[in-house]
C-alpha positions, 0 to 999 in steps of 0.5 A: 568188389567186383571182379576185374575181367577183360575182354576177349579183344583186350586179351588178344591185344595184350597177348600179341604185345606180349608174344613181340616183346618175349619172343625178341629176347627170349631163348629157342627152349622156351618160344618151343614151350609154347610151340607144343602148346600150339601145335596142339591147339591146332591140331584139336581144331583140326579135329573139333572144326567138323562137329562146328560145322554140324552144329553150326550149319545143320540147324541154321538151315533147319531154322529157315523153316521159320518165316512167312514163304515169300518173305523169308525167300526173299530176305534170305536171297537178299542177304546171300546175294549181299554178303557175296557182293561185299566179298566180292567188292573187298576182292577187288579192294584188297588185289588192286591196293594191296600189292602196292602195300606189300614190299618184294622183301617182305615176300621173300622174307616171309617165303624164306621163314615159312619154307625154313625158318618155322623149321627151327621152332620144334614142338617138343612133342605132338598128340597124334588127333585125327578128325573123324570127318573130313570137312568136306563129308561133315559140309555134306553131311551137314546140308543135307540134314540141314535141307530134310529138317527144314523140309520136315519141319515145313509138314508139321513134323522133326521136330525132336531132330530138330531138338538134337541138333539144337542141343548139338549146337549149344554144346558147340557153342559152349565148347568154344566159349568156356575152351577154346575162346579162353586158351585163343590168347595162349595160342595167338601168344604162341605164334607171334612169339614164333614170328618174332623169334624169326623176326618177320613180326614187325613187318607184319603189323606195319603192313594190317595198319594199313589194311585195317584202315583199308577194311574200315573205309570199305565198312563205311562205303558198303554200308554208305551204299545200301542205304544209298539202295534202301533210300532209293527204292523207299524214296527217303533220306539215306542221311536220314537212315544212316542217322537212325541207324546209329544207336544200332550200329554204337550197339554193336561196336560195343556188345560185339554181339549181333544177337544183343542188338537187335532190340535196338535194332528193330528200334532202328527200324521203326525210326526208319518208318519200315512196317513193324510187321517186317523190322520184327521179322528181318531184323531178328532173322538177318542177324543170322543170315547177313554177315556182309561186314565179316565178309569184307573182314574176312577176304581182307585179312585173306588176301592180305595173308594170300599176298604177304606170302605171295600165294596165288589169289586170281578170282577163281580161287577166292570166289569159292571160298567166298562163295562157300563163306556165305553159306556156311556163315548161316548161325555163326554170330550166336558164338563168340567169334563165330564169323572167323570159327566158319571161317576156318574149315574152308580156308584149305581153298585158298590154300592157308593152314587153318591149324598152322600160324597163318591160321591164327594170324587171320584169327589174331587180325580178324577178332580185334576188329570183330566188333566193328564188323558185326556193326556193319553187319546189323545196319545193312540188316536195317537196309534190307529190311526197307527192300523187303518191306517195300516189295510187302507194301507193293506186290503183298500187302494191297492184295490182301 
């Protein structure tokens, strides 16, 4: 008999329900055991995050040396703009709708919990573990090295350094896959158990069910807009374009992986009569740099946390976070839960502690519906392929 295996999402759901159930009835001593683990795990995340930035961002930028000049720049530019617009769309919807979903009583209660009640649940002990680099230093180093390697590779050199950071990315991915991701359900269990013990978890879950519905609506609206524009520029029926994308969408929902969806997504692009050379170039590239669905989800979840805790969520605070995340998520889909993991180092920009209860809550909220964000990511890739194909036919191919 095959060994029965549960994916990450079912394990997270089980951890959430167990945390709610046990946190309601067990004594403080039991909750403190898992608080001790969650505290250590949060410290380890803070220690690991600078290495994760270097592992993903350096090689993600360095790989952009591959491809054909102007088409590469055009694809990367459209992908980044699309991801940022998705974030701004999510912010606009959240800032106008979410405040009406949150009662003043919930805000006051959560503020009291964060400032007072959480202090009741303290760990039995802590292990001092400080990051080797701070986040800002890791970001500066990653951009500096990544851009330099990209330039060197265009000059047919720098392959040794490229391979070094490529191997380092594999190390970071392996740590995520075999250590951090397997322990996430236990970490989430400890956080939910703590929230349940303090009596706030039911109000939070009720709120985020409503937020999930908003996220799904934004996903489909954004996909409809992208294919409507694609239909307009290519003079193709947007309904047919969306229908052709269904196999790629469903594959992404099932696999939760942009990379695993590439073969099916390429066929979806060919069914749209997009040039084969453009589909083969754009779809694999956008699988790592275009994350509009993930951006909508992360921005929406962050806004939900900010609003329900009564924190500042002005556009001047959230816009820099969205702009940075659009870059930081480059190549993150290569790792499980890569998009939300890429967001953790930058949560400080919106005054959320990545290693605390709110950071863990964001991870759980994102990963439990990660597959739908991935499906929007890959669907948008074929819309971008149509944009690039029209540019290719009008301004490049005709000159050859």
